[in-house]
Structures are given as C-alpha cells and as structure tokens.
C-alpha positions in Angstrom: -42.3 245.0 146.9 -43.2 243.9 142.9 -46.2 244.6 141.9 -48.9 241.5 140.5 -50.6 244.3 138.2 -50.9 242.3 134.8 -48.6 243.9 131.8 -49.6 244.2 127.9 -47.4 245.4 125.2 -48.4 249.0 125.6 -45.4 251.1 126.6 -48.4 253.3 128.4 -49.1 250.6 130.8 -45.3 250.0 131.4 -45.1 253.5 132.9 -47.2 252.2 135.7 -44.8 249.4 136.5 -42.0 252.3 137.6 -41.1 251.5 141.0 -41.4 247.7 140.6 -38.6 245.6 141.8 -36.8 242.7 140.8 -36.0 239.8 142.6 -32.3 240.3 144.1 -29.6 238.0 143.3 -26.3 237.1 145.2 -23.4 235.9 143.6 -20.1 234.9 144.8 -16.8 234.2 142.7 -13.2 233.9 143.3 -10.2 234.0 140.9 -11.3 231.3 138.5 -14.3 233.2 137.8 -12.9 236.5 136.9 -10.3 235.0 135.0 -12.7 232.8 133.0 -14.6 236.6 132.5 -11.2 238.4 131.4 -10.7 235.7 128.8 -14.3 235.6 127.6 -14.0 239.5 127.0 -10.7 239.1 125.0 -7.7 239.6 127.2 -4.6 237.7 126.4 -1.4 237.0 127.7 1.5 238.2 128.1 0.3 241.9 127.5 -2.5 241.3 130.3 -1.3 238.4 132.2 -2.2 240.2 135.7 -5.8 239.3 134.4 -5.2 235.9 133.7 -3.0 234.8 136.3 -4.1 234.2 140.1 -0.5 234.3 141.4 -0.8 237.9 140.3 -4.1 238.8 142.2 -5.4 238.1 139.8 -6.4 241.6 138.7 -10.2 242.2 137.8 -11.9 244.0 135.4 -14.5 246.4 136.6 -16.9 245.1 134.0 -17.3 241.9 135.7 -19.8 243.7 138.5 -22.1 243.7 135.4 -22.3 239.5 135.3 -24.1 239.6 138.7 -26.2 242.6 137.6 -26.9 240.3 134.2 -28.6 237.7 136.6 -30.5 240.3 138.9 -32.4 241.8 136.2 -32.9 238.5 133.8 -36.4 238.4 135.2 -37.4 241.2 133.6 -39.6 239.6 130.7 -41.5 237.7 133.6 -41.8 240.4 136.0 -43.4 242.8 133.9 -45.1 240.0 132.0 -43.8 241.2 128.7 -44.9 237.7 127.4 -43.9 237.7 123.6 -42.8 241.5 123.3 -39.7 241.3 121.2 -37.0 243.5 124.0 -33.2 244.1 123.2 -30.4 245.6 125.5 -30.0 249.2 124.3 -27.7 250.7 126.9 -25.9 249.8 130.0 -24.1 251.9 132.4 -21.5 250.6 135.7 -20.3 253.3 138.6 -18.2 251.5 141.5 -17.7 252.6 144.7 -14.1 250.8 145.1 -12.7 248.2 142.8 -13.7 244.4 142.8 -11.6 242.1 144.8 -10.4 238.6 143.2 -13.2 236.9 145.5 -15.9 237.9 146.7 -19.9 238.1 147.3 -22.6 240.6 146.1 -26.4 241.3 146.5 -28.0 243.1 143.4 -31.5 244.3 143.7 -32.7 246.2 140.9 -35.9 248.4 140.2 -37.6 250.0 137.3 -36.4 253.3 137.3 -37.8 255.1 134.2 -39.7 254.2 131.1 -38.9 256.7 127.8 -41.2 256.7 124.5 -38.5 257.0 121.4 -42.0 257.5 119.1 -41.6 253.8 117.9 -40.4 252.0 121.0 -40.5 252.1 125.1 -37.2 252.0 126.6 -37.4 250.2 130.2 -34.7 251.6 132.6 -33.6 249.3 135.4 -31.5 250.5 138.4 -29.7 248.1 140.0 -27.3 248.4 143.4 -24.9 245.7 144.3 -23.8 245.7 148.5 -21.6 243.4 150.0 -20.3 243.6 153.5 -18.8 246.7 153.5 -21.9 248.5 151.8 -22.6 249.7 148.3 -20.0 248.1 146.0 -21.8 249.3 142.4 -24.5 251.0 140.9 -26.1 249.9 137.3 -28.3 251.3 135.0 -29.5 249.2 132.1 -32.0 250.0 129.3 -34.4 247.6 127.5 -36.3 248.5 124.5 -39.8 247.0 124.2 -39.8 247.0 120.2 -43.0 248.6 118.7 -44.0 249.7 122.1 -43.4 253.5 121.9 -45.7 256.2 120.8 -48.0 256.5 123.7 -46.3 260.0 124.7 -44.2 259.4 127.3 -41.2 261.1 128.2 -38.3 260.9 126.0 -35.1 258.8 125.9 -32.4 261.1 127.3 -30.0 262.7 125.0 -26.7 260.2 124.3 -23.5 261.7 125.0 -22.0 263.0 121.7 -18.8 261.6 119.9 -16.0 264.2 120.2 -15.5 265.9 116.9 -11.5 265.8 116.8 -9.0 262.8 116.3 -9.3 260.2 118.8 -6.3 260.3 121.8 -5.7 256.2 120.9 -6.9 253.7 118.8 -7.0 250.3 120.2 -7.3 247.2 117.7 -8.6 244.0 118.9 -9.9 240.6 117.4 -13.5 238.8 118.2 -12.3 235.0 118.3 -14.7 232.7 116.4 -15.3 231.2 119.8 -15.4 234.4 122.0 -19.6 233.9 122.7 -18.8 230.3 123.6 -16.4 231.5 126.0 -18.2 234.3 127.3 -21.2 232.6 127.8 -19.4 230.4 130.5 -19.9 233.8 132.7 -23.6 233.1 132.7 -25.3 234.6 129.7 -26.5 231.2 127.9 -28.7 232.9 125.5 -28.8 230.6 121.9 -28.7 233.7 120.0 -24.8 233.8 120.3 -23.9 229.9 120.0 -26.5 228.2 117.9 -26.7 229.7 114.1 -30.1 227.9 113.9 -31.5 230.0 116.7 -30.2 233.0 115.2 -31.5 232.1 112.0 -35.1 231.5 113.3 -35.0 235.0 114.9 -34.1 236.7 111.7 -30.3 236.9 112.4 -27.9 236.1 109.3 -25.3 234.3 112.1 -25.0 234.4 115.5 -23.3 237.3 117.3 -21.3 238.6 120.5 -23.1 239.5 123.3 -23.6 243.2 124.0 -21.7 243.0 127.7 -19.1 241.0 126.1 -18.0 244.0 123.7 -18.5 246.4 126.5 -15.9 244.1 128.2 -13.6 244.5 125.1 -14.3 248.5 125.4 -13.2 248.5 128.8 -10.2 246.7 128.4 -9.5 249.2 125.7 -9.9 252.3 128.0 -7.6 250.6 130.5 -5.3 250.4 127.8 -5.2 253.6 126.7 -6.3 255.7 129.6 -5.3 254.0 132.5 -2.1 252.8 131.9 -3.1 249.4 132.0 -4.4 249.1 135.3 -8.2 247.6 135.8 -8.5 249.2 139.3 -8.5 252.6 137.8 -11.5 252.7 135.8 -14.6 253.6 138.3 -17.6 253.7 135.4 -18.2 253.0 132.2 -21.3 253.6 130.1 -22.2 252.9 126.4 -25.3 252.4 124.0 -25.6 249.3 122.0 -25.7 250.5 118.7 -25.4 247.2 116.3 -24.5 243.4 116.7 -20.6 242.2 116.5 -19.5 239.5 114.3 -17.3 236.8 115.5 -13.9 236.1 114.3 -13.7 239.5 113.0 -11.7 242.6 114.2 -12.8 245.3 116.4 -12.0 248.7 117.1 -12.0 250.9 120.1 -11.3 254.7 119.5 -10.4 256.3 122.8 -10.7 260.2 123.6 -9.0 261.4 127.0 -9.2 264.6 128.6 -8.4 264.3 132.7 -10.5 261.8 134.5 -13.3 262.0 131.9 -13.0 259.3 128.9 -14.9 259.0 125.5 -14.9 255.7 123.4 -16.4 254.6 120.3 -16.2 250.8 119.4 -16.6 249.9 116.0 -16.5 246.9 113.5 -16.0 247.8 109.8 -18.1 250.3 109.0 -20.7 249.9 111.7 -20.5 251.7 115.1 -21.3 248.6 117.9 -21.1 250.8 120.9 -22.0 254.3 120.5 -22.1 257.4 123.5 -19.1 255.6 125.2 -18.1 257.5 128.3 -16.0 256.3 131.6 -14.0 257.8 134.3 -10.6 256.8 135.2 -9.2 257.4 138.7 -10.7 257.8 142.2 
C-alpha cells in the first residue's frame, strides 16, 4: 500500500519511502501504436519496413514496453510528494521475458526499490513489472535524480558499466529530425520541454530537446542493426544512463561493441555523450 507520509526535499526522508508503491497502469496497444512508436524513435523505410508495415506483422521494437512503463511511473512526483524539487530521468533498464506482440495489453506496477546518495543528488530507483495474460512480460528499472537532495549519508549509486577500451565493432550513424520530439510525444510523453521553446527557455534550456527514452529507442535500433541482424525480437534486454540532452535536427551516432550475446553501446551527438554505460543482451 502506498504510504501517506509527507515527504520534503531531503534525500534522508526519501530513504524511508523504499517499498512504497505507485498506482498501477494498464496499457493496450495495436499495430498502429507500435508503428507510430517506431517512427517516433527514428525508424524509416525501406531498411526497417518490418517495423512500419502492418502486413509484415508488424515487428515490434522491444523498447515499446517502456511506453507502458512511462505511464506507470509518471506519478512519482505526486506519490512521493516531491513538490517543486527538480527531478531528471537519469537511467533506464528493460528486461523482457519474451518478445512483444503487435497487439497486447499489459498492467505495470512499480515500487520504490532503492534510494542512493551521489553526494550532491538523491537517486530514486523504481522497479516495475509488466504482466499480461501469460504472466510476467518485462521488468524495468528507472532512476530519477532529485537534484540537490543528496549528502545525507545514504548508499552510493552503483558503479556504471565501463565503456570498452577498444574500437567499437560497429558504428551506426542516424539523424534526429526536426520533428522527432513532436512525433515521439504522440506515444504518450507530452512534456512541454520537448515541444515548446518558450517552456524550455523558462527552465534554463537553450531549446527543446529529445526525450531520453526516445534516444534510447534510437540506440536500441542501432544495437538491433549491428548485433541482431536487424531482428527486433532478438533484443532481450537493454540499459543505459542518460548523460546529456539530444538536440533536434542533428546527427546522432551509436557505437556498438559485440561479444557473444552481450553488447555494449554508447550514443553520442557531436562531442557530447548522450547515453553512457549502455549494455544489452541479444538472443534468448
């Protein structure tokens, strides 16, 4: 049961919320939804036609599960009573028990599974489980950083996966279109920071920028292309940390290191690392 205790901006108080649950959310989808999502994360014909053509299934990107997860964790601020504390999405992982179908329904329940102390910030870890009529479909873990709420002597954030110290196996170059965020938001995340320059400026940003989970979708496509022979159903898990915003109407590059089923990746834009500590597992 969700706790009714009040929460202030102190990370020490957040530690007491470990085990609290968020309201569950049920999402139904069909081919139009998965095609719209694929377009939102950059898929294009003809090379990725199976993702975009209902006559071919369509194939479903595994990271579509994070759309359902987004709705399940969207109440974090209200549930924990964070008030005006600034928060940012700092990491995400997804592990599937089986490939997603083009049509489905899943109920996602999330709980606060840990709170970490970076020294300056508090990091709230949420663990979600998505279940359908056949049982557990996926497990997701997200990290949300409560800015300037650290320094309370809590457990340190687990170390990030290191970037391999060797040349990547493959480099996948892509392009973030000017309308990319406007398209991706149709899958559910309507945050005005990604569509309205006036809102972005109000929060100190030079311009609107891409959703972090959209960038992760780009990276998933790159991993599928480089390490799974273009087969979306082969991607069993993926995780990363969000390192910096991705600008619209600009190139995007994902470096991929393969080694058996285990994959490492890093996504960059220009000289900036957008996604760090990227890992994935390909194959069942």
